[in-house]
N, C-alpha and C positions, 0 to 999 in steps of 0.2 A: 344303852341299847335296848330296843324292844325285846320282850321275852321270846317272841317267835323267832326273830332274827338271831337272838342269842342261841336258841336251840339248833338252828341250821348251822351256825358256826361251831357248836359243840360236836355235831355230827361230822362236820368237815375235819375238825381236829382229831377226832377218833379215827376217821378214815385215813388221814395222813400217817398216823402212827401205825395202823395196820399195813398200809402200803409199804412203809419203810421196813417193817418187820418181814413181810413177804419178799421184798426186793433183796434183803440181806440173805434170806434163805436161798433165793435164786442165785445170788453171787457165789455162795458156798458150794452149791451143787455144780455150777458151771466150772468153778475152779477145780473141783475134784475130778471132773471128767477131763479137763484140760491137762492137768498134771499127769494123770494116768496115761493119757494118749502120748504125751511127750516121753514118758519112761519107756513105753513100748517102741516108739519110733527110734529113740536113741539106741536101744538095744539092737534093733533090726539093722540099723545103719552100720554099727560097729561090727556085727557078726558077718554081714554079707560082704562088706568091703575088706574085712580081714581075709576072707577067702580070696578076694580079688587080688590082694597083695602077696599071696603066696609065691614062693620062688618058682620060676619057670612059666608063670602065667603070661600069656601074650596080651597085647593091648586090646585085641579083638575080644578075648575072653573077659578082660577087665571091664570093657564097655558093656558086654552082655550082663555081667553080674551086677554092675552098677544099675543097669536098667531094671534088673530084678528088684534091687533095693527100692527103686522109685515105685514100682508096682506094689510092693509090700506096704510102703508108706502111704500110698494113695488109699489102699484098702483100710489101713488103720485110721486114716483121717475120716473116711466115710463112716466108719463105725463110731468114731468120736463125735462126729456131727449128729448122728442119730441119737447117741447117748445124751448129748446136750439138749436136744429137743425133748427126749423122754424125761430128763432130770427136772425140767421146769414144769412138766405137765401137771403135777399135783399143785404147785404154786399158782399156776394159771387158773386152774379150776377153783381153787380157794378164792382167788381174786374175783372171778366171775360171780360166784355165789354171794360174795360180800357186796359186790356192786348192785345186785338186785335188791338185797336187803336195805342197803343205804339209800337207794333211789326211792324205794317205797316209803321209807321212813321220812325222807325229806318232802315227798309229796304229801304224805299224811299229815305232817306237821303244819302244812299250809291249809289243809282242809279240816282242821279241828272244829270249825264252826258247824259243820254238818257231818254227824257221825256216820250217816249212811254212805256218803261219798268216800270217806276215809276207810271204811270197812270193806269196800268193794274194789280196792286197788288190786291190780293184777301183776303177776310176774311175766317175764318174757316166755315165748314159746320154747320148750325144752330142746327141740331140734335146732332152733336158731342159736341157742346158747352152746350146744355141743359143737356146732359149726364154727363158732368163734374160737373155742379152745383148740380145735383141730387146726384151724388156719394159723394160729399163733405158733403152735409146735412145728408145723411145716415151714413157716417163715424162718424161725430161729434155726432149724436144721439146715435149710438152704443157705442162709447167710453165714452160719458158722463154717459150712463147707467152703464157701467162697473165700473166707478169710484163711482157712487152713490150707487151701489149695496153693496159696502163695509159698508155703513151705515146700511143696512139690517142685515149684518153679525154681526155688533156691537150689534144690538138689540137682535139677537139670543144668542150671548155670554152672555149678561147681563141677559137674561131670564134663561138660564141654571144655571148660578151662583146664581141667586136669589132663584130659586126653591131648588137648592142643599143646600143652607145655611139657607133656611127658612126665608129669609129677607122679611120684610114688603114691599108690593108693592109700597107704597109711597116713601120709601127710594130707592127702586129699580128704580122707575121712574126717580128720581133725577140723579142717576148714569147713567142710560140709556141715558138721555138727554145730559149729559156732554160728554159721550163717542161718541154718534152719532154726536153731533155738532162738536166735534173736527175732526172726520173723514170727515164729510160732508163738512165743510168749508175748511178743509185742501185740499180737492179734487178740490176746485175752482182754485187754482194755476195751477194744472196739466191740468184742463179743459181749462183754458185760453191758455196754451201752445199748446194744441191740436187744439183748434179753430183757433188761430193765424196761426199756421203752416199749417193747412189744407186750410185756406183761401188764404195764400200766394202760396201754392202749386196749388190751383185752377188757380191763375194768371199764374203760370208757365205752367200749362197744356194747358191753352187757348193760351198762346204764342206759345207753341210747335205745337198745331193744326194749328195755323195761319201760322207758318213757313212751315209746311208740305203742306199747300195749295199753297205755293209759292216756293216749293222745286226746281223748274227749275232754279231759279236764286240764290240759296243759297248753300254755301259750308259747313255750320255747324253753331254752336253757341258757343259763348265765355262765360266762367264762370267769372263774374266780381264781385269782393268783394268791399265793401265800406271800403277802407283801412284807418285805424286809430288806436289809442292806444287800443281801445276796440275790435279790430278785432282778432278773434282766429287764432291760428297758422295753423289750417286746411284750413281756408278760404284764408289766406295769400299764402299758398302753391298752392291752386287751381286757384288763380287769374290769368286770362289770358290764361287758358288752353282751347284748342279747342275741341269740342265734335260733334259727329254726330247728325243729325237732329232727328233721331229716339230715341236718348237717352234722357230720362226724366231728369229733374233737373233745376237748381242746387239742388242736394239732400244734402244740408248743414244741420247742426245740427238743432234741433227744435228751433223755434223762429228766425232762420237765415234770413238774409235780402240780401243775394247775388242775383245778377241779371243774367238773361239769355239774351244775346245780339246776335241777328242773324248776320251772316257774309255772305256777298254776294260773289259769285264767282268772279274771276278776269275778267276784261273786255275782255281779250283774250279768256278766257273760254266761255264767253257769245257771242263771235263772233265779237267783236269790237276792232279795232286797233287804236292806237294813243291817247288813253284816259288814263290818270294817275289813277291808282287804289287808292281808298280812304284809308286813314290810319285806322288801327284798334285801338280801344280804349285801348287795352292792348294785350300783347303776353305772351306766356309761359315764366315763370321765372321772370316776372315783380314784383310779390309779394315779393319773397326773395330779389330781387335787391332793392326794396323800403325799406324793413326792414334793409338792410345793411346800408342805409343812415340815419337811425334813431338813436337817442341817446341810450346809453347802457341801461338806465332804461326802455325805451320803449321795447327794445329787450328782456330784462329780464322779463318784464310783459307779453309779448306775448308768449315767448317760455319757461318761468320759468327760474330762475337763472341757474339751473343745465343744462337745455336744451340749453340756450343761450351760456353758456361756452363751452358745447360740440360742438355746431355749430361753434363757433369761433376757436375751436381747430381742426376743420375739421373732427370731429368724428360723427356728427349727422346732416345730410342734409335734405333739403326740402322733398324728397321722403318719409321721416319718419314722417313728421308733420301731414299728413292727412291719416286717416285709415277708412275703411268702418265698419259700425256697423249695424247688423241686429236687427230690432225691431219687433219680432214676433207679427203678428196681426195688424201691422201698416205699417211703411215705413222704408226702408233702409236710412241711413244717413252717411255722412262723418264727422268724429269728430277728435278732437285733438289727436295726438299720445302721447305715454308716453316717456318722456326723459330717456336716459340711467341712470342706477343707479349709475354708477361710472364715 
């Protein structure tokens, strides 16, 4: 491998290690806020419904007290959602700072032939960077609240069922706790996916802003996948594709780890002659070419057995491996296509 390309891959390797480290810290922070919120909610449900189950309490009073429990839980969840956004704030800003440093390093690596160009690279506008961090925190807060609101609906459903059947509030409280805990803790996995994806997207957005600050020397950015047996077919298909600077991304699937690599203009386009252009770390089609060199079991794992056989038969090519998916209220992403049925 050419030394320049090797240096880009080294930067990418270091980048992935840092992203994994920050993502793990985000997971721990989110888990801590989640568990604390559940402890508070469980205590509130047990206390308020115990009062509702006292001797001589009418159904009307039971309903009112259970409604009080719902109101308390809703307030706890809103606090928890805000706490989740605050908890990842430091990680997001660390990610954003790292994105700027990495982007400048990758551009500078390609401009080594002319020291003046490499020395004059810029970082993104501070206000733009601050806006990226704020947006991520707001998005995580809103999405976590959406997930946790399911727990409130579980309480409402149990309340209606309990009143309709005349169930004793103590039994109702037990069912309610089980239903709410299942929904609440089940939402943690989805919340982690959202937090991880948003944090990595913050890195990409900061990289994009830094690229735009240096647009005069750039031709676009490359979608670079971490090729391996666990890479999805969509990312294999996208690997090496060139995109415009104003295009966000990589918009890979949630939890995706694909990288955005800036590509400089040719030395001729920059007004310099007699300098050899630096090699790119990948080019369009490198993903499928890499897959063609892998063992059949790796091909079957990535494309599915049916898809891999269709590909070998020339019936299902890379353009079908990556398809866009709209996620209303969140972000668009490119995901694995569906292999042909026959």
